[in-house]
C-alpha positions as CSV (number, residue, x, y, z in Angstrom):
1,M,-108.5,-48.5,89.0
2,A,-106.1,-46.0,90.5
3,R,-103.0,-47.4,89.3
4,A,-104.3,-48.2,85.6
5,L,-105.3,-44.7,85.4
6,A,-102.6,-43.0,86.8
7,A,-99.8,-45.1,84.1
8,R,-102.0,-45.3,81.0
9,V,-103.8,-41.4,81.7
10,Y,-102.5,-39.2,84.5
11,V,-98.4,-39.7,85.2
12,P,-98.4,-39.0,80.9
13,T,-100.8,-36.2,81.7
14,L,-98.5,-34.6,84.2
15,V,-95.5,-34.6,82.2
16,A,-96.9,-33.0,78.3
17,E,-99.0,-30.5,79.9
18,L,-96.3,-29.4,81.3
19,G,-94.4,-28.4,78.4
20,I,-98.1,-27.1,77.3
21,G,-98.3,-25.1,80.0
22,A,-95.6,-23.2,79.1
23,M,-96.6,-22.9,75.7
24,L,-100.0,-21.5,75.9
25,P,-99.4,-18.6,78.1
26,V,-96.6,-17.3,75.4
27,L,-98.3,-17.6,72.1
28,A,-99.9,-14.2,71.7
29,L,-96.3,-12.5,73.6
30,S,-94.4,-14.4,71.5
31,V,-96.2,-12.8,68.4
32,V,-95.8,-9.4,69.9
33,G,-92.7,-10.1,70.4
34,M,-92.1,-10.6,66.3
35,G,-93.2,-6.8,65.7
36,H,-96.6,-7.1,65.3
37,T,-100.1,-5.8,67.8
38,A,-101.9,-7.3,70.2
39,V,-104.6,-7.7,67.7
40,F,-102.0,-10.0,66.0
41,G,-101.4,-11.4,69.1
42,S,-104.3,-12.9,70.0
43,L,-104.9,-13.9,66.5
44,A,-102.1,-16.9,67.9
45,V,-104.2,-18.5,70.4
46,V,-107.3,-18.3,67.2
47,A,-104.7,-20.2,65.3
48,Y,-104.5,-22.5,68.6
49,Q,-107.7,-23.2,68.5
50,L,-107.8,-24.0,65.0
51,G,-106.3,-26.3,64.9
52,R,-108.2,-27.8,68.0
53,M,-111.4,-28.2,66.3
54,P,-110.2,-30.7,64.0
55,G,-108.7,-32.0,66.3
56,S,-111.1,-33.4,69.0
57,A,-113.0,-34.9,65.7
58,V,-109.6,-36.5,65.3
59,G,-109.1,-37.7,69.0
60,G,-112.5,-39.4,68.8
61,G,-111.5,-41.2,65.1
62,L,-108.8,-42.8,66.5
63,A,-109.9,-43.7,69.5
64,H,-112.7,-45.5,68.1
65,R,-110.4,-47.4,65.7
66,I,-107.3,-48.0,68.0
67,G,-107.8,-47.8,70.9
68,S,-107.8,-44.2,73.6
69,A,-104.4,-45.5,74.2
70,H,-102.8,-46.2,71.6
71,A,-104.9,-43.0,69.9
72,A,-102.4,-40.6,73.0
73,L,-99.2,-42.3,71.7
74,V,-100.1,-40.4,67.5
75,T,-101.0,-37.5,68.9
76,L,-98.9,-36.7,71.2
77,G,-96.8,-37.1,68.0
78,V,-98.0,-34.1,66.3
79,L,-98.1,-32.7,69.6
80,A,-94.4,-32.6,69.7
81,L,-94.0,-31.6,65.7
82,G,-95.9,-28.0,65.9
83,S,-94.2,-27.7,69.0
84,V,-91.2,-27.6,67.3
85,I,-92.6,-25.6,64.0
86,A,-93.8,-23.1,66.8
87,A,-90.1,-23.0,67.9
88,A,-88.2,-22.9,64.7
89,A,-90.7,-20.4,63.2
90,P,-88.6,-17.7,60.9
91,T,-91.8,-15.8,60.0
92,L,-95.0,-15.2,61.7
93,A,-97.1,-17.6,58.5
94,V,-94.6,-20.8,59.8
95,F,-95.2,-19.8,63.3
96,M,-99.1,-19.6,63.1
97,A,-98.7,-23.4,61.3
98,G,-96.8,-24.4,64.4
99,A,-99.6,-23.1,66.5
100,V,-102.1,-24.5,64.7
101,L,-100.5,-27.9,65.2
102,V,-100.6,-27.7,68.3
103,G,-103.7,-27.4,69.3
104,L,-104.4,-30.7,67.3
105,G,-102.4,-32.4,68.7
106,H,-104.1,-31.6,72.3
107,A,-107.6,-31.5,71.6
108,S,-107.2,-35.3,69.9
109,Y,-105.3,-36.3,72.6
110,H,-107.6,-34.6,75.3
111,V,-110.3,-36.6,73.8
112,A,-108.0,-40.3,74.0
113,R,-107.3,-39.2,77.8
114,Q,-111.2,-39.0,78.3
115,D,-112.1,-42.4,76.6
116,Q,-108.9,-44.0,78.5
117,I,-110.9,-43.1,81.7
118,L,-114.1,-43.4,80.5
119,G,-113.5,-47.1,80.1
120,V,-112.8,-47.9,83.2
121,V,-114.3,-46.2,85.9
122,Q,-117.4,-46.6,87.9
123,P,-120.5,-44.3,87.3
124,E,-120.0,-43.0,90.7
125,F,-116.2,-41.8,90.2
126,V,-116.5,-40.5,86.8
127,A,-116.5,-36.7,87.7
128,R,-113.4,-37.0,90.3
129,S,-111.8,-39.1,87.9
130,L,-112.2,-36.4,85.5
131,T,-111.6,-33.4,88.2
132,T,-108.4,-35.8,88.1
133,L,-107.3,-35.3,85.4
134,A,-108.0,-31.6,84.7
135,G,-106.1,-31.1,88.1
136,V,-103.4,-32.7,86.9
137,W,-103.4,-29.9,84.0
138,R,-103.8,-27.5,85.8
139,I,-100.9,-28.8,88.2
140,S,-98.5,-28.4,84.9
141,N,-100.5,-25.1,83.8
142,F,-99.4,-23.8,87.6
143,A,-95.5,-25.2,87.2
144,G,-95.6,-24.6,83.6
145,P,-95.6,-21.0,83.3
146,L,-93.4,-21.0,86.0
147,I,-90.5,-22.6,84.0
148,G,-91.4,-20.4,81.3
149,A,-91.1,-17.7,83.3
150,A,-87.3,-18.7,84.4
151,L,-86.9,-19.5,80.2
152,I,-87.5,-16.8,79.6
153,A,-85.7,-14.2,81.4
154,A,-82.4,-17.0,80.4
155,F,-82.8,-17.4,76.8
156,G,-86.5,-15.6,75.3
157,L,-89.6,-16.8,73.9
158,D,-87.9,-19.5,72.0
159,A,-86.9,-22.3,74.9
160,T,-90.6,-22.4,76.0
161,Y,-91.1,-24.2,72.8
162,W,-88.9,-26.6,72.8
163,F,-89.0,-27.2,76.3
164,G,-92.9,-28.2,75.4
165,A,-91.1,-30.5,72.9
166,A,-89.6,-32.1,75.1
167,C,-91.8,-33.0,77.1
168,V,-94.4,-34.3,75.0
169,V,-92.0,-37.1,73.8
170,A,-91.4,-37.5,77.7
171,A,-95.0,-38.0,78.2
172,M,-94.6,-40.1,74.8
173,I,-91.7,-41.9,76.6
174,A,-93.9,-42.4,79.9
175,L,-96.9,-43.7,78.2
176,A,-95.2,-46.7,75.3
177,A,-94.0,-47.6,78.6
178,L,-96.4,-47.5,81.6
179,G,-99.9,-46.5,79.7
180,M,-100.3,-50.0,77.1
181,R,-100.3,-52.4,79.8
182,G,-103.7,-54.0,80.0
183,D,-105.5,-51.7,78.2
184,R,-107.3,-54.3,75.9
185,R,-109.1,-51.8,73.5
186,I,-106.5,-52.0,70.7
187,V,-108.4,-53.9,68.9
188,R,-111.7,-52.1,68.5
189,P,-115.1,-54.9,68.1
190,D,-116.2,-54.2,64.0
191,H,-118.6,-51.7,64.3
192,R,-119.2,-48.5,62.5
193,A,-120.1,-45.2,64.6
194,P,-119.8,-42.6,61.8
195,M,-119.8,-38.6,63.1
196,G,-123.0,-37.4,61.3
197,Q,-125.1,-40.9,62.4
198,V,-123.5,-40.0,65.7
199,A,-124.7,-36.1,66.3
200,R,-128.2,-36.4,64.4
201,E,-129.6,-39.3,66.9
202,Q,-127.9,-36.6,69.9
203,R,-129.7,-33.4,67.8
204,H,-131.2,-32.2,71.1
205,V,-129.1,-32.3,74.1
206,L,-126.2,-31.0,71.2
207,S,-129.3,-27.7,70.4
208,T,-129.5,-27.4,73.8
209,L,-126.1,-28.8,76.8
210,G,-124.1,-28.2,73.7
211,L,-124.7,-24.2,73.9
212,T,-123.6,-23.8,77.3
213,V,-120.4,-26.1,76.0
214,V,-119.3,-22.9,73.5
215,A,-120.0,-19.9,75.5
216,T,-118.2,-22.5,77.9
217,G,-115.3,-23.2,75.7
218,A,-115.3,-19.3,74.9
219,L,-114.4,-17.9,78.4
220,R,-112.1,-20.7,79.0
221,Q,-109.5,-19.7,75.7
222,A,-110.2,-15.9,76.0
223,R,-108.6,-15.8,79.5
224,I,-105.2,-17.4,78.3
225,A,-105.5,-14.6,76.0
226,V,-106.6,-12.0,78.3
227,I,-104.6,-12.6,81.4
228,P,-101.3,-11.7,79.4
229,L,-102.6,-9.0,77.2
230,W,-103.7,-7.0,80.0
231,A,-100.7,-7.3,81.4
232,T,-98.7,-5.7,78.8
233,H,-101.0,-2.7,77.7
234,V,-100.8,-1.6,81.2
235,G,-96.8,-2.6,81.3
236,L,-95.8,-5.0,83.1
237,S,-93.0,-7.4,81.5
238,P,-93.6,-10.5,79.5
239,E,-91.7,-12.4,82.7
240,V,-94.4,-11.2,85.3
241,A,-97.0,-11.1,82.7
242,T,-96.4,-15.0,82.9
243,L,-96.3,-14.9,86.6
244,I,-99.7,-13.6,86.7
245,F,-101.5,-16.2,85.0
246,S,-99.3,-19.0,86.7
247,I,-100.7,-17.3,90.2
248,S,-104.1,-17.3,88.5
249,A,-103.4,-21.4,87.3
250,G,-102.1,-22.2,90.6
251,I,-105.7,-21.4,92.5
252,D,-106.9,-22.6,89.9
253,M,-105.1,-26.2,90.1
254,L,-106.5,-25.9,94.1
255,L,-110.7,-27.0,93.2
256,F,-110.4,-29.2,91.5
257,Y,-111.6,-32.2,93.4
258,P,-113.6,-30.2,95.6
259,A,-115.0,-29.8,92.9
260,G,-115.7,-33.6,91.7
261,L,-116.6,-34.3,94.9
262,A,-119.1,-31.1,94.4
263,M,-120.8,-32.6,91.5
264,D,-120.5,-36.4,91.8
265,R,-122.0,-35.6,95.6
266,R,-124.6,-32.3,94.9
267,G,-124.6,-32.3,91.3
268,R,-123.5,-30.2,88.1
269,L,-125.2,-26.9,89.0
270,W,-122.9,-27.1,92.3
271,T,-120.3,-26.5,89.9
272,A,-122.0,-25.5,86.4
273,I,-123.4,-22.1,88.5
274,P,-120.8,-20.3,90.5
275,S,-118.3,-20.9,87.8
276,S,-119.6,-19.4,84.8
277,L,-119.9,-15.9,87.5
278,L,-116.5,-15.8,88.2
279,L,-115.4,-16.1,85.2
280,A,-117.4,-13.1,84.0
281,A,-116.5,-11.6,86.5
282,G,-113.2,-10.9,86.7
283,F,-113.3,-10.4,82.5
284,I,-115.7,-7.6,83.3
285,A,-113.2,-6.4,87.1
286,L,-110.2,-6.7,84.6
287,P,-110.1,-3.7,81.8
288,F,-110.0,-1.3,85.8
289,T,-107.5,-3.2,86.5
290,H,-103.8,-1.4,86.9
291,G,-100.7,-2.3,88.2
292,V,-99.1,-5.8,89.5
293,A,-101.6,-6.3,92.6
294,Q,-104.9,-5.1,90.5
295,V,-104.2,-6.7,87.7
296,T,-103.3,-10.0,89.8
297,A,-106.5,-9.9,91.5
298,A,-108.4,-10.4,88.1
299,A,-106.6,-13.3,87.3
300,L,-107.4,-14.9,90.6
301,I,-111.0,-14.5,89.8
302,L,-111.1,-15.9,86.4
303,G,-108.4,-18.7,88.2
304,I,-110.7,-19.5,91.1
305,G,-113.6,-19.3,88.2
306,N,-112.0,-21.5,86.5
307,G,-111.4,-24.5,89.2
308,W,-114.4,-24.5,90.0
309,G,-115.8,-25.5,86.9
310,S,-113.0,-28.4,87.0
311,A,-114.1,-30.7,84.4
312,L,-117.0,-29.4,84.6
313,I,-117.8,-29.6,80.3
314,M,-115.8,-33.8,79.9
315,T,-118.2,-34.5,82.9
316,L,-121.2,-33.4,81.6
317,G,-120.6,-35.9,78.0
318,A,-119.8,-38.4,79.7
319,D,-123.3,-37.8,81.4
320,V,-125.1,-37.9,78.3
321,A,-123.1,-40.1,76.0
322,P,-124.6,-42.6,74.0
323,A,-122.9,-46.1,75.0
324,Q,-123.1,-46.9,71.0
325,G,-120.3,-44.8,69.8
326,R,-119.3,-43.2,73.0
327,A,-115.8,-41.9,71.9
328,V,-116.7,-40.3,68.6
329,F,-119.4,-38.0,71.0
330,T,-117.5,-37.2,73.1
331,G,-115.3,-36.3,69.7
332,I,-118.1,-34.0,68.9
333,W,-118.8,-32.3,72.3
334,M,-115.1,-31.4,72.8
335,I,-115.6,-30.2,68.8
336,L,-118.6,-27.8,70.5
337,Q,-115.8,-26.3,72.8
338,D,-113.1,-25.7,71.2
339,V,-115.6,-24.3,68.8
340,G,-116.0,-21.6,71.6
341,G,-112.6,-21.7,72.4
342,L,-112.1,-20.5,68.9
343,L,-114.9,-17.2,69.3
344,G,-113.4,-16.6,72.3
345,P,-110.2,-14.8,71.9
346,A,-111.8,-13.5,68.6
347,L,-113.8,-11.9,70.8
348,V,-111.1,-10.6,72.0
349,S,-108.7,-9.6,68.7
350,L,-112.1,-7.8,67.3
351,G,-112.9,-5.7,70.5
352,A,-108.8,-4.5,70.3
353,L,-109.6,-3.1,66.8
354,V,-112.0,-0.3,68.9
355,A,-110.4,-0.8,72.2
356,L,-109.2,-3.7,74.0
357,P,-111.5,-3.8,77.2
358,V,-114.0,-4.1,74.4
359,G,-113.6,-7.2,73.9
360,F,-113.4,-8.0,77.9
361,F,-116.6,-7.1,78.2
362,A,-118.3,-8.6,75.2
363,V,-116.6,-12.0,77.1
364,G,-117.7,-11.4,80.4
365,G,-121.4,-11.2,79.0
366,I,-121.2,-14.9,77.4
367,G,-120.2,-15.7,81.0
368,L,-124.0,-14.3,82.0
369,A,-125.7,-16.0,79.3
370,T,-124.1,-19.4,80.1
371,T,-125.3,-19.3,83.5
372,G,-129.1,-19.1,82.1
373,G,-128.0,-22.0,80.0
374,F,-127.4,-23.8,83.0
375,L,-129.8,-23.9,84.7
376,A,-132.1,-24.8,81.6
377,W,-130.6,-27.3,80.3
378,V,-127.9,-29.2,83.2
379,P,-129.4,-32.5,83.2
380,R,-130.9,-33.3,87.2
381,G,-130.0,-36.5,88.9
382,R,-128.2,-39.0,88.3
383,P,-126.4,-39.3,84.5
384,A,-129.3,-40.9,82.4
385,H,-127.2,-44.2,82.1
386,A,-124.3,-45.4,83.6
387,H,-121.3,-46.2,81.3
388,E,-119.9,-49.4,81.9
389,S,-116.2,-50.3,82.0
390,D,-113.6,-52.4,80.0
């Protein structure tokens, strides 16, 4: 099982996310570098999230129809195209289109690789397998900004997108060479699982626990925008802002396996509650910081909160997903997170129209509300059903 997951999922993800990790922290900075304000900078992250929303549905549908490995290969191609467009963009509009495609490909790939994991793991290892996936993502998002900072210093902001495109193409090669082996789900059973039907059948869980998924998505994507924006707001250089983001990602990276172990052995609330509280504290603390040390301290709080919630949403989705139409449900579940991911940076942008800290405080309040939602709706005990491996 470990070898299958490494070949199908973890190795291609590590390579692809290395490039994505270099790109995402500079989305807002690229727009500011074009001569636009911080408000437009936050909207670059919003454009990325706009792509993610349909991307999750596309990834779930593709995985259901053509198999998760083939879906992953197709969606990586979309991601590479978006990276190239962002790198070569002559205008803000073209850059935003590239950011949308990056979000579309990233979300689609995210759902496809989740389905790959759920197809082979036993129920008692679901959280650890998914948190390992999240850990691979976090390792890449720690190293990616470090490489990005060096590329920015040597070649400018555009170099991060060329690097991202190269990494995604390398991931496609690795997936084609290793990730297709032993994949028996290339041709899916001849049955339909329309998204509308799955959503209706699961409307209770989507309208309750699903609200916490939306809120968590807002917290996590707002974090991508606020750290570099606040760092530059208090006078730090883009290279330093990227390094601070990388330090936050570093502490985030270290927590994925302990978080998965806690979820598998103690229950999902053991990560859900501390994670949401720490994220709220980080957002509220950040506007009170000045200078490298203080901004880094607040960024570390955000990193710890995000790291302790590694794969929480994926694991909760796996717990409540129906056996029939699992990939389609996973797509819907991730759309909820993507909706929140759109709202979080948008709230930061709206707050910036008044004063940059206003949006930070609003997102912090969402974090506190999310804690209450987890307490009310996270299932206690074992998942409602065991996922059968294919």
